[in-house]
C-alpha positions, 0 to 999 in steps of 0.5 A: 500499499502506498503511503498517501500522506507523505505524498500529499504533504510533498505535492500540496505543502501549502494546502494541508494542515497535519493533525498532531500525531496522537491517533492510532489506526484501528479500522479495516482500511489503512488509508481513507479520505473524503469530505468532512462531516463533523460532530462535537459531543462529549461522552454521548454518541447519539449523533454518531448513531444518527449520522452512520445511518445515513449515506456516507459515500465520499465522506469522513465523519470527524467526531470531537469527543473532547478527548475523553478517555472515559467512554467509547464514542464508536463500537462495532455495530456503529462501525459496521453500519457506517461501512454498510452506508458507504462512509470512507472513515471516522476520526474520533478525538476520543475512544473506540471499543470492539477493537478486533471487530472494527479492525476487520470492518471495511472502513477507516477508523482513527482514534485516541485509544480504546475503552470498553465503556459505552456512552450514555445516549442523551441526544446531546451534541452539535452537528456540522460545526467547526471542531478543533483538536490536535492543533487543527480546525476541521471544517464541515465541507473540507477534506480529511485524509488519513493513513498510518502516517497520520491525519491531515485536512485541506480546504479542497479535495486532493489527488495524486493523479 
């Protein structure tokens, strides 16, 4: 597999912002990218559940879970639903669970770590608002690319072609 991010950084150094290296790659896809859809929610994955149930072709879900290391914002059932609905990937500023199953699911997933405790479903959170973590602001409608080298965002779609 090609190292996507170094190539994008070399070709588009003025158009990319690279997130601080704090994410682990957990999904069945090592590299992914697409248009950003954002969620800002702390220890409540109600909006994640809603979004992965929608068509996600060409999109990446960026979840700002406030960096919580106490609850998992994504588990196997939601990851499988996202894959079934065509999402390219999910990046979580927080934790996931069901790591082994997610690793076999055809979706890209990057997160801070794993935690076995699920969130409470209180219906709290904000959809498609700018979210800032790891030194970068992710804007809805911008683009995110990720692989084993890290995560980057760009205001425009990028291609190595």
